[in-house]
C-alpha positions, 0 to 999 in steps of 0.5 A: 463086203468083197471089197472090203476084204480086198482092201484089207488083204492089200493093206496087209500086203502092203504092210509086210512088204514095208516090214520085209523092206525095213528088215532088209536095209537094217543095219547090223548092231554092234561095233566093228571088230573085223571090218566087212560084215561078212562071216569071220573065223576064230582064227581072224578073231585071234590074229586081230586081237594079237595085231592089237597086242594081245598075248595068250589069246584063246578063242571059243566058238559058241554058235553063232558067237566067238569069244575070245580072251587075251593079255594085254599090259597085264590085264586080261580082256575079253570080247564076243564077236558075232561070226556072222558079221564080225561085229561085237556083241555081248552087253555093252561093257567091252572095255576089258577091265572085267569089272562086272 
């Protein structure tokens, strides 16, 4: 009986280690907005949009996310950026056309 318990504990530990390894090596989700997979600031997001041709850029920090809006070619565009990774987040509709 003790052998069974020991084997069950070892199996559980092996599964936990495998799950931890998968989590540690998982790739961040979302398209790269600011390269580096490191934390970004509102100023960096604003500068990126301005360098992409947007004007009147506004940013709002919402917890871990930075929401930014700006105008380009007469159209308002909006992005949601993960401030921890610099990657785009949201519903996948990041084409900026605001046709929800």
